[in-house]
N, C-alpha and C positions, 0 to 999 in steps of 0.2 A: 577557848581563850574569850571571854568578852571585851570588848572593847570600851572605851570611856568616851562617849560625846564629847568634842569641845568644839566652839565657837568662838572663833577670832575675830573680830573686829574692831578696825583700826582705818584711818585715812589712805588706801593704798597708792604710791607711788612709789617709783624705783630708786633703790637702795633706804627704803624707810627701815627703822631699828624693828618693826614688827613684820619683816622678810626674815630676819633672822631669829624671830618666835616662830613662825611659820615653817621653816626649813625644821628645826629641831623639831616639832611637832610632827610634822611628815615623817620622818624619818623612824620616830618610833611605830613598832606592829601595834601594842594596845591603845591606841588612840586613834579616835574616827574624826579627823579634821574639817569643818566648814568655815570659811573664811564670806565675810561679807565687811562692804562698808562704799565709801565715796572712791573714785577711781578716775588717777589723771593721767592714764595712758604712758605716755614717754615721757612727761614734763616732773620737772620735781622744782620746788618751790624756795629753795635753797639761793642768796644771792642773786633776786630777782628774778632767778626763773631759767632753766636752759634744759632742754632736752636729750634725754640719752639716747643708747643704742635699743632699737624695739626689744631686743634679748632680755631686758634687763626688766620690761613693763609685764607683768603676769598679773590679771585681772581675778578679781577676787570672785569667789564661786556665783556669790550673791552681788550687784551692783546695785549700791542708794545713789540716788540723785542727788549732786551737788547741793549743799546749803542756801537758802537764802538769807539775804542780809537783813531782811526785817526779822524781827522776832514773830515768833508762830502766834500768837495772838493779835498779830494785826494782820499777817498772812492770811487769815480767814478760817486758821484751824481750832477748834473747840479741845477745851482740855477735861475729862469727868473727875 
């Protein structure tokens, strides 16, 4: 049986809604899943931020660097 490749991108913090999608996709035998995005570790941004136990912090397959506060055009990036 061939598998469908799926890339799930999100900001990965514990208990985000993307974690529910990730779990559902990982349960399927016909899906090959790759996760990618910024990762906050045990920290969640709600109510000024808090840390949850490490068992809830699951890193994505590919971690992206956190976004800069400056727009990309001012940060030295060029778009083609």
